[in-house]
N, C-alpha and C positions, 0 to 999 in steps of 0.2 A: 406694380398694379397693372400696367399695360400688358405685360406678358400673360398674366393670369386672365385678363379680359379677352385677349386673342384666343387663348386655349378654350375659354368658355364659348366664344362665338363659333369656333371650329367644330366642337362637339355638338353644339346646338344645331348646326347646319347638316351634320352627317348622321345624327342620331335617328332621324326620321326614316332611314333606309336608303338614302341616296348613295351612289358610289363615289368614293373620294380617294385621292392619291395619298398614300401614307408610307412611311418607312418604319418598320418594326424589327425587333430582334426576337426570334423565337428559340426554342430549345436547342436546335442544331444548326442555326444559321441566321441570316438576315434577309428581309424581304422589302422590296420597294415596288409599289404599284397600287392597283385598285383594291379598295376594301369596301365591304358592305356588312353592316351589322357585326362588326368586329371580326369578320372572316375575309380571307383573300378571295376576291370575286372580280373577274374581268382580266385585264392584262397586267402581268407583273413579272418581276425578276427576283429569283431566290438564289442567294449565294450561301452554300453550306460550309460549315467549318472544316469538313473533310476535303475541301477543294472542288467539289462538284457544284454544278449550277443548273438552273432551269429558267428559261425565258420564254413565256408564252401565256396561254389562257388558263384561268382558274375558275372553279365554281365550288362553292360551299367549302372553301379552305383546301381543296384538292386540285391537282392538275387535271384539267378537263378542257378538251379542244385541241387546237394545234399549238405545238410548242417544241422548243429545242432544248435538249439536255446534254450536258457534258458530265460524264461520270468520273469518279476518282481514279479509275484505272486507265483513263485516257480515251475510252470509247465515247461515242456520241450518237444521239438519236434525234431525228427531226421528223415529226409526223403527228399522228392523232393520239390523244390521251383520253382515257375515261376512268374517273374515280381513282386517280393516281397511278394508273397502269397504262402501258402502251396497248392501244386497242384501235384497230383500223389499219390504215396504210401508213407506212413510214420508211425511213432510210436510216439504217444502222451501220456505223463504221466501227470496226474492232481495232484494238490497239496494234495488232500485228499486220494491219493493212487490208484484211478481209472486209467486204462490204455486202450488205443485204438490202435489197429494195423490194418491198412487197407487203404482205398482210401480217398483222400481229393480232394475237388474242391472248388475253389474260397475262400480258407482259412478256409473251414469248413469240418468236417467229412461228406463225401458224397460218396456213393457207397457201396461196399461190405467190411465188416470188422468184427473184433472181439473186443468187448468191455468187459473188465474185471473189475468188481466192487471190491472195497476194502472189501466189506462184503462177498465175495466169490461167488456171482452171476456172470454169464457170458452170454453174448449175442453174437450170430453169425448170421449175416445177413445184411440186407440193412439199410443204413442210408441216410438221406436227410437233408442237412443244420444243421448238428450237432444233429439231433433227430432221434430216431428209427422210421423208416417208411418203409413199404413194407413187404416182407417175411423174416422170421427169426426164430431162436430157442433161447429161453431164458431158461438157466439152473439155477436153484436155488441152493443155498448152502445146502438147506434141502434135496436135492435129487430129488425134483420135477422138471418138465420141461413143457414148452409150445412151441408148434410148430404151426406156422400159420402166420396170418396177423397182422400188427400193424399200427396204425395211431397216429402220434404225441406222441410216446412213450407208448401208451396203446394198450392192446389187442383189436382188432376190426376186424370184419369180420369172416371168417372161420378159425377154429383152433382146435387143440387137446391139452388137458391138462392132463398130467400124474401125479397122486398123489403118494406120497411115500407109502400110504396105499394100493396101488394096484388099486384104482379106476381110471377110465378113462372117461373123458368128450370129446365128439366129436361133435362140433356144432358151433354156432355163438356167437360172442361177440360184445358188444358195450361199449365203455368207460371203458374197463378193467373188465366188468361184463358179465356173461352169459345172452344173450338177443336174443330171437327168437327161432328157432327150434334147438334142440340138442338131443343127446343121451348120457346117463350116465350109464356106466357099473360098478357095484360095485364088489369089490374083493370077496364078499361072494356069488356072483352069481345073485344077484338082478339086475334089469335093468329098466331104465326109458327112454321112447322115447316120446318127445313132446315139448311143448312150455316152454320157460324160460322167466322170467322178473326180472330184478334187482337181478340177481344171484340165483334166486329161481325157483322151479317148479311152474309156474303160467300160467294157460290157459288150453288148451286141451292136454291130454296126456295119455299114457298107462304105467302102472307100473306092472312089472312082478316079482314076488318073486321067489327065488331059489326053493322053495317047490312046485311051480306050480300054486299058487294063482295068480290072475290077476285082475287089476282094470283098467277100461277105462272110462275116463270122465274128470270132471273139477278138477283143482288144484288151491290152493292159498297158496303162501309162503311155498310150499313143502307138504302141507296137502291136504287130500281129502275134497274138499269143492265145493258144488254145486250139479250138477246132474251127476250120473255115475252108471256103472254096475260093481259089484264085483263078479267074478267067482272063486269059490274054486276049488282046485285041484281034488276034488272028483266029480265035475260036478254041484254042487249046485250053484245057482246064485241069486243075489239080485240086483234089479235096482230101484233106487230112489234118494232121496236127502241126502246129507252128510254135516256135520258140524264138522270141525277139526277132521277128521278121524272117526267120529261116524255117524251111520245111524240116520237121524234126519228128521222126517216128514213121508210122505206116500211113500210106495214103493211096488214092486212086488217081491215075493220070489218064485223061481222055484226049487222044490226038484229034487233029482236024478231020481225019478220016473216020472217026468214031471208034477206033480201036481203043480198048481199055487195058491198062496195065496196073498191077499192084506193085508199088514201089516202097522202098524203105530208105529214110534219110536220117543222117545224124548231123545236127547243126548245119544243115544246108547242103551237106555232101551226100550224094546218092551212094548207098551201100550195094555191093555186088550181091546178086541173087544166088 
């Protein structure tokens, strides 16, 4: 009779809407914490049968407010929740050691944040639905970095890439590769400005060497290929066709004196006239 009496008193005190501490078993786990009107409300801890758990704030039987969750795959989240989804600012740790600190929306990493990779790389910038999208900076463990635009986790659009060698690329990317117009400044003073394709100098461009030599014309896979003009630092100039960095075919040579000659080359070797 005493047990039944105590249960009656307990429900009499809580039935009016006041919050009370309770321990309950629900369809996929157990809950211990604040309850109101038969629903989880306030602070509580839920341990699920799959091994995951949540410890934090609840409202209307859903995770709402600040809380920490450990998921069955070993990942964890601490931060803001709204209607059972991660919403707001939070800290997410992946099973492989990656970490993200930043904004969440609709249960996904969305907004501005910092993603730290287990391999030492680090990204700071925009995320959309769990994927790097927008503007950001990607720091590599090697010391190199990329600053610019991303689409679906890849470099795309305008950006700058700083190499640990001291080289700098400033131009356009597509699908993680240099594509379109760009400028490459080398640590030794050389410089290329022109078109890129599939990560190589391909198309029209100008290459200027640190010693003052200059080539303007066609490139293929980083080599002088096609028609172009090469001007030496002393003022001499050759205009004609090129194959893999060698003069190949007919061209015009202009000496420092201004004298012009028609020359014919085969794979870099001048042919007798």
